[in-house]
N, C-alpha and C positions, 0 to 999 in steps of 0.2 A: 647479597647484591645491593649496591647503592644506586639510588635513582636520582637523576638530575631533575631540576624544575621542568626542563623540556621533556615531555613524556616519552619521546622516542629515543632519548640518549641514555645509554646504560654504561656504567663502568663496573667491570667485574673485579672483585677483590683479588689481590695477588697478581694481577696482570697490569702491565703498564699501558697496554694498547687500549684505546677507547674504541668501542665498537658502536658504530652508528647504524641504527635500524631505519633504513630509508623507505620502508614499506608501510603502506596504510594499514591501520588496525583491521583485524578480521571482522570487526563490527561494521566496517565499511565495504570490504571486498572479501568474499569467500569463493574459492575456486574448486572445481570438481577434481582437479589434480594440480599439485604445485610443481610438477615436473612435466613439461610438454615434450611430446615425441619430436625428434629432429626432422622427420619427414612425414609427408602425407600418407605414404604407404604404411608406415608404422601405425599411424592414427586409424587407418582403415582396418588394419589387421586386428588391432585391439578393440575397435568399435567403442572406445571410451569417449564420451562427449567431452570436448574441451570448452569449458564455459566458466563464467564468473557471475556470481550473484552480487550486484552492487546496490548498496543501501546508502546513498550519498549523505542523507541527513540523519543517520542513526543517532540515537540519544547518547550523549556523553555522560558518564557517571559524575555525580556532584563532586567527587574527590579527585577528578582529573581536570587538567587545564583545558579550557575551550580551544578551538582551532585558532592559531595565530593569524592575524590579519595583516597583510603586506600592502603597503600603499606607496606606489611609485609616482604619485601625482599625475600630471597631465600626460606623461610619457607612457603610462600603463605598464602591464606585465611584459617582461622580456620573453620573446618567443622565437622559435626556430623559423628562419625565413622560408624554408622549403615545406616542412610538414606541419608547421604551426603549433608544435608541441610547446607547452609552457615550461619555463625554467624549473628544473627539479634536480634532485640529487644524482640523476643519471647522466647529466651533462658533464663533459670532460673539458676543463679549461686548459688551454695550450698557449704557446708563444708568450710566456710571461704574464698570462692573464688577459692578453688583448683579444684573444679569440676563444671560442668554445666549439667542441664537436657535439652535435646532437646525438643522444643515445638512441633515438628512435629511427632516424634516417641517415645518420652519419654525415650530414651536411655540416660544413665548417662555417660558423657565423662570426661576425665581428661583435665584440662586446660593446654595447653603447657606452659613450664616455661617462655618463653619470653612474654606470654600474661597474666601472673598472675597479679592480683590486689586485694587488700583487699576490704571487703564489709563494708558498713555503717550500722547503727543501724536498717535499714529496709531491709537489705539484698541486697542492690544495690551496684554495684561496685563504688568505689570512683572516677573513671575516666569516669563514665557513660556519663557525658555531653561532654566529649572531643572526644569520639569515635562515628563517624557517624553510624557505623554498630550496635551500641547499642541503639541509640536514634532516628534514622531516618528511614523512610519507604523505601527510595531509596538511593543508593550509588553505587560506583564502587570499584573494587579491581584491582590492577595490577596483572596480571596472571604470574605464573612462567613458566619455560620451560616445565614443565609437561603438561601444557595446550596447547603446540604448536605442530604442525606437526613435526614429526621426532625429537622432543625435541630440535628444533632450533628456534631462534627468526624469526618471519616472515619478509619478505621484504615488503616495502611500496607497496600499490596497484598501479595499472595502469589503465588508461582510454584509450580505443581504439575506434577511430571514423571511422565508416565504411559507406561509401557513395555510394548509387546506382547511377551510372553514365549512365544509359540507356537513350535512345533518348528523351523520354518525360521529364525527369528530367532536362536535359540540356536545352531543348527548352523552358520550362516554367520558367526558371531562378532559380529553386530551388537549384541546385548545387552551383551556384554562390552565392546565398544568404547564404547558410550554410558555405561555405568557407570564405566569407567576415566576417560573424559574429563570427566565431570561433577565429579569431584573437584577438578580445577583450574579449570573454568569457573565453579563456584559462588563462587570467590574474587572474580569480576569482576561480581557482581550490581550493577545500576545504583544509583547513589546521588547525592544532591545534592553539588555541588562542595565545599561547606563541611563535609560530614560525613565522619567517619573510616570508618564502615562503613555498609553498606546496611541500610535498615529493612525490606527485603522478607523475608518469611518463606517457607520452602520446605516442600514436602510431597512424598511419593512413593507412587505406586500402580503395581502391575504387574497385567497381565490377560491372559487368553486367553478361555475360556468363562465364567470367573468373575473376580471382582476381589479384589485383595489390597491392603489398606491397612497402612501401617507407622507404628508409634509410634517416633519417634526423639528422645524427650525426653532432655535433656542428662544427667540423673542415672541413666540406664539403663546397665547393664553391656553389654547388646546390644539391638538393635532387636527389636520385637515385631510380630507380624503378625496381622491380622484378615482372614478370608476371607468375602466376601459371595457367596453362591451364587444368591440370587434376583435375577437381573438384570432381571426383569420390573418390579420396583418397588425400585429401588436404595435401600438404607438406609445412610446415612452418619452414624453417631454422631460428631459433630465433637468428639472428646475432646482433652483437653490432651495434647500430644505429637505430634499429626499435623502441624500447621503450626508450625514452629520457626525460631528465629534460627540461621542457618547457623554463625556463629562459635561460638555457645554449644554447639551439638550436633555440631560437626564430627567428633569421633571416632566418635560413634554413626552418623552419616551415612556416613562412609567405611567403617565396618564393614558397614553395609547394602549399599553399592554393591559391596563385595568379595563379599558372600554371594549376591547376586541371580543371577549367572550359574551358580553351583554349585547354588543352590536348585532351579533348573528344568532342570538339566543332563540329567536322565533323562526329561523330559516328552516325550510323543509327541502332545500336543494340537495339532491343526492348525486347528480351528475357533476363530473369534474373534467377539467382540461389538464394537460401536463406539459406537452411540448411548448405551448405558448408561454408557460410560466418560466421555463428556462430561457426562451427567446427574450422575454421581458427583462430578466436579470442581466443577460448578456448585453442587450441594448443599453441598459442603464449604466453599464461599466465602460463600454467602448467609446471611442471618440466620435462625437456627432457634431456636425456644424449647425449653426443656428437654424431652427425649424419652428415655425409658429405653432400656436395652439390649433388643434383640429377639433372644432366644436361638434362635428358630426359623430366623433368617436370617443369623446371623453366628457365626463361631467365633473364639476368641481364643487367642493364643499367642505365643511368642517369634519364631521364624521356622520355615519349613518344615523346615530342616535339623535344628533342635533338636527339632521335633515328632516327627520320625521316631525320635528316641532315646527318646521316651516322655514322656507327660504334657503338660498344657496349663498355661500360666502366665498368669493374668489380670493384665495389667500396667496397664490403663487403668481409670479410674473409670467407673462405669456411667452417670453423669449427664453428658450432653454439654454443651459450651459453644458459643456462637455465634461463628463467625469474623467475620461481619459486615464483610467487606472485599471490595474489588474484587480482580481477579487475572487471571492468565494460565495457561492449560493448555498444556503442551508435550507433544504426543502423538506417539509414535513407532509407526507402524502399517504393516502390510505386505500384508494380504490382504482380499478381499471378505468382509464380515461375514456369514457364513452360519449362525452359531449361532442357536438359537431365542431371540429377544429383540426388544424394540422396535428398529426400524431395520434389521431383517434384510433383506438384499438378494439378488437373484438376478442371474445373468449375462444381460444384455440387449444385449450387444454385437452389433449386427446391421448388417453392412456393406451389406445390401440397401436400407437406408433412405437411404444417401447419394445426393444429387442427386434426392431426392423431396420432396414436400410434408411428409412425416412426419419429415424429417431433424431438425427442431427437437426431437423427443422425446429425441434423444441428449444434448442439453444441459440437459434438465430433470431435476430430482431424481426418483428412482423412487417416493418416498413423501413425504407431507407431514410425516412425523416430524421431519425435519431442519430444515425451515422453522420449525416450532413450537419446536423445541429452540433454534434460533438466536435467536428472539424472546425466549425465557426467559433465555438467556445475556446478551443485551443489557440486559434489565431488571435483572439482578443484577450488571452490570459484570464479566462473565466472558468474557474474550477467549480464543479458541482458535487456536493455531498448530499445524499438522499437518505432520509429516515423514513422507512416504509412500515406501515401498521396495517397489514392486510388481514381481512377476515375470510377472504376467498381469493381465487385466482386473480392476479394483477399483471401478469406477463413480465416477470423480472428480467427475462432475456431482452426485452425491449427497453423497459424503464431504466434498467441498470447499465445500459450501454454508455450513456453520457457520463455518469460518475466514473466508470471504469476508464474511459479514454481521456478524461480531463484531469486525472490524478486525484480525483475525489474518493470518497468511501461510501459504500452502500451498507446501511444497517437495516435489519429486518426483525420485527417483533410481531409474531403471529398471534392473532386474536388478543390484541393488547387489552389489558385490564389495569386501570390506574393503581388499584390497591396491591396488585401482584407484581407488575412489571415496571412501575415507574422508576424504581431505584436503578435498575440496569440501564434503562433509556437515559436517565439524567446523568449517570456516570459517563456513558458514551458521549453524550452531547458536550459535557463539561471538558472531557479529555480532547475532543475534536476541536473545540474552540481554542483551547490553551496550547495545543501541541506546536512544536517547532515546525515551521513551514516556510517554503520559498515559492515565489510566484513567477509566472511568465517565464518558465525555465526551458532551456535548451541544453541537452547533454550530448557530448561528443566523446566517444571512446577511441583513443588512438593507440596503435600498437607499433612495436618495432618491426623492422623489415623481416619478412618471412611468413607472417600470418596476419589475419585481419578479422574484424568483427563482421559476421554475416547475418545474424538473426537476433532479434530483440523481443523479449516478452515482458509485459507489465502494463501499468496504467499509463500508456503512452500513445502518441499519434506520430506517424512518420510520413512526410511528404516526399522524402528521398531515402536513399539507402544508408545515410550516415547520421543525419540530425534527428535525435530523439526529442520530440517536442512534448512538453507537459505544461498545462495551464498552471499547475502547482505540483509541488512534491513535498511530502511531509516526512516526519521521522519514522513512520511505519512502512513506507513504500520502498520496494526493491525492484530493480530492473535486472532481469537475467539476460546475459549476453553470450551468444555462442560464437566460437572462433573456428576458422578453417585455415589450413596452410595455403599459401600461394607461392612458397619457395621453401628452401631448406632453412632450418634453424641451427644455430651453432651452439655446441656445448660450452664454448668459452664465453660467449657474450650473453647467452640466455635469452629470455623473452621478456619484454617490457610492456606494461599496460598503464595508460594514463586516462583517467576519467575526469573530464572537466565539465562542470555544471555552471552555466551562466543563469543567474536568477535575480529577482528583486526581493529585498528583505521586507519585513513587516513595517519598517520605518521608511521604505521607499528608496533605499540605496541599492544600486546595481553592483553585484559582486560575482566573482568566479570562485567556485569551490573546487579544489584540485585534490585528487587521490592517486597515488602512484603505487605500482606493485611490480617487483622483479621476480621472475620465475626461473627455475632451473630448466635446462633442456638436456635430453639424454637420447642416446641411440640404443639403450637397453630397455626392453619392455618391462623388466622387473622394477626399474626405477619409477615408471609411471604408476604401477600398482601400489608401490610403497607409499606414495604421497597422495593417494586418492582420499577424498572426503565424501563419505556416503551421504551425509545430510545435504550437502550441496548437489550431489548427483540426483537425489530424489526431488529436490526443488526443481532442477532442470527437467527431469523426466515428466514431472507433474505438469509443469507449464507447457511443455511441448505437446503433451497428450491432450491437455485441456484446450489448447489452441486448435488442435486437429479435430476435435469433436464437431466443430462447425462445418467440416467438409467431408469427413470420412465416417464410415460405419464404426460403431463402438467396438464391435467384435474384431475388426481389423486392427484398431488401435491397441487393444489388449494383446493381440497376437504379436504385434511389432514390439511391444514392451517386453514380453516374455522372450522373444527371439534375441533381442539385443542383450538382455541379461545373460542368457545362455552363451551367446557369442563372447561377451566380455570374460566370463568365467572360464570358458573353454580355452580361450587364448592364454589365460594365465596358467591353467593346468598344463597346457602343451609346452609353453615356452619358459615358464618361470618356476614351476614346482618340481620337487624331486619325484622320481617315478613312484606313484602311489599304487596301492591295490585298486583293482578295477571297481571295487564296491565303495570306495571312499569318495566323498564330495570334498574337494579341496578349495578353500576360499582364501584370498589374500587377507592378512591381518587387518588391513585398513578397510576391508569390505565384508567383514564377518556378518554384519547385520543387514547387508544389502538385500538378501532375499526376503527377510521379514518385512522390510520397508516397502519393497516392490510389491509384495503381496497385499500390503495395506493399500497401496495406491490402486492396484487392480480391483480391489473390493470397494473402493470409494463409490458413493452413490452417483457421481458424475459418469463414471465408466460402467457402472452396473446398477441399473434401475431397480428400485424396490417398491413394492405396492403401497407401503405405508408412507412413502415420501412423495411430496407433490413435485410437479414439474418446476414450480417456482423455487422450491428448496434446492433442487439440483442445479438450476441456473445460478442461484445465489452462491452456492458453494464453489461453483466453477469460477465465478467472477472474483470471489474472495481470494482464492489461491493464486490467481494471476498476478497479484501485487505483493505476495508474501515474501518476507525474508527467510533465511535459512532456519532460524530458531522457531519461527512461527509455523513453517510447513512441517518441520520435524514433529512438533507437538500435535499438529492437526492430524497427521496421518498415523502417528503412534501415540495415542493418549497416555497421560500419566495416571497410574492407578496407585493411590496411597492408602495403606492400611492404618486408618486413624485410631483403631483400637490399640495400636502399639505405641501411640504418642506418649512421650514423656511430658507431662503437663508442667514440669519444672524447667523444661528446656525450650528455647526458641526455635530449635531445629525441627524441620518436618521429618516424618518417618521416611525411610528409604523406599522408593517406588518398587513395586513388584511387576512381574510380567503381566501383560494385558491379556489375561486368559482366565476362563472360568475355573481352571485348576488352582488358581491362586486365591479364589474366594473361599470363605469359610462361613458356616452358619452362625458362628459366634462373633463374626467380624463386622466392622463398619468401614466401608471403603469410599474414598472420594475419587471420582474419575473426571478428568478435565482434558479438553483438547483445544482450548483457546476460543472455542465457539459455544460449546455446551459444558455444563457442569452438573454432575449427578452425585448424590449421596446415597449409597446402597446400604441397606440394613439387612443383615442376616436374620432369619427367623428366631434364632436363639441369642440375639444380641444381649449382653448382660444388662439387667435392669438398671444397675448403678450408672452404666455408660449412657443409657437412654435418658435417665433422670438428669445427668450432668449436662447433656447436650440440649435436650428438648424441654426439660422441666416437666416431664410427664412420667407416670409410674412404669409404663411398659411399652413394648413394641406395638401393641394393638392401639394404644392411645395416640401414636404419632400422627399428626395432621400432615398429609402429603401435599396439601394445597399451598403451604407456606413458602416452599421453594421446590426445586426439582429433586424430590426425595423418592427413591425407588425401594419398595419392599420386596424381599425375596418371595418368589412364587405368586406375585400379583401381576396383572395384565401389563402395566407399564414397563415391567422388567424387559420386555421384548426390545424396546428402544435402546435400553442400556446395553443389552447383550450384543447388539449390532456393533458396538464400539469396542468389544473385546476382540481386538483385531487378530490375535493369534489363533482364534477358534474358527471353525467352519462357519461361513455366513449362513444365515437362516434362509436367504433367498438366492443362494449361489455364492461362489467364491470359496477357495480352498483354505483349509487350516494351514498353519505355518509348516507343520510336519509334512502334510500332503504336497505343499508347494515345493518344499525342498526335494522331495522324491521326484516330482515332475521335472524340476530344473536339472537335477542330476541325470535323469534319463535323456533330456534334451542335449546336455553336454556330451554324454557318451555317444549319442548319435552323430553329433558334429565331429567328434574325434575319430569316429570309425569311418 
């Protein structure tokens, strides 16, 4: 097969016909089934969710061409007058190219004069091959001023680093680690490929019970500090020198990062605020008209260290300037915010609620302050990413809400120790700073006539039923969309989906990213099952279930999942399978592994509490899954188990994964288990000494130090945590084995059929 430079255009050898693949790559859109039922009655009969997992900014491999950028100048993208769908390969040109019929709503539109082109003998435009929007499934448009706030080009975004400098973070070396590493990480701020340096500006805030803002303007001899003590109504005079170009202010920034650990070295402050920190970051980014200095609530000076030597130096002008830009807050926080301030929280970690109807309270935020704050952040394009370092309960259900709803990420490092955990944390921070990201985003999913998007799951906020709002969206985030019929679908015309994301680039350019997908439609149930994708189904079921835990008892949610699984498989057996023996469990080829994945979901700690896992860990995993793409959720629910003792050291290939069950372990083996969140190295008691020597440079199993990373020795206490991830086995605290679950599902199917 020969491949053209345009990634979606393929020519097959021996055939004269050129086949154009006008669908977005599966890395961008994955569906639960690629053949939709023609009627809502069919959909109800099958009980098969109709959904798409959309990852608009998915990473493009280095050997593939980036998305083409289409620029129509001041006229902007060509769109359907009725449904507003963007020009794509599903539009049909007619009347010699002067008009086109929309593939989504069938409206006939005039072709703008600048866009006119003649048609060839088969009715295709002569420039078909030259225009990405006519021949490819995914592409981008340069947006006009009509797509910008206040019809003005956006400013480049800003990153604000906000460091908790309370006593514990200073003493354990975390603050020093963060400050030291930021010096090198800021060299890698994201930028457009053609640019020499990043356009992103940076700012710095430290906090405990009060907030400290820093002026790092390039012409200063040393940084200057402002202290805001009134956290009840955070005042942020956005003065020249707070948000700066890193390259221009590098020496002042490095000076500040060197000083921060010393500045708070003698602090004994343990209480912290949290909501005012986010409020301050958002206020710093959003547009603010001239507002004078408030001397009752702010103090001005060089830095705390200089202040102790006497005297205050006012280094900033009194009249603030508006940042008027989107951005991202990087917050490094460690404890429950108990200081008197908005968003103050109390310890409500109550294990007695587990397995009761009130268990859902553990997943709900403690106060509506954070939901309101998240809404404001989205409105101003302020994304929040939170790095948590808890040593005890911190109420993740409350603190993690703003990162989740603003398109940010929550990272959690329990009982953080610099010498053990710093590498993982720094890798996460580096990746988060450098990753592909779009700001101030709005996503709209359009469909052809006959069905529509009805529900959305992900790191999103919705003020209406159609616009998915995100303060930012990065390459790791996915939005799962459910569809329902509102009319009949045609087998001839199929079903079309178009995802359009309006966003601001890291250089401050407003763009539209478009992904298109055409699906088959059928009046035969068998066609639905043939084109199912189990991995996408589990992603949908997990997100819908994890959303429901906020409102329904977990027992009810588990029952709903089991019932829907049984109904889907019973419908297949009744309508699509050859008459089998009553004792047989018949599964569609495309859904052979659905029961094992569903059982993994049912046993996850979010839906089935375990005594060794904290409430915070359950809330954390719930929020993590809500933004996952298909590949991430597949690995998360069914971990990979690799027999490292079979590794060929002369090859670069990893060994073939084995089933995630105790039956696959051996006393002579060494196994690596990973689910994207945790990684364990399991050592059998009879592991060959030469393998132990080669991996750990110690003579035997007994000499292996399990403190160096997450190493699990067979028959030792920590093995209990490892065994909980052997998902095909019976859970230690509830949950069926794979074999038992198959038996139970088979029994449920038989009851439905009878």
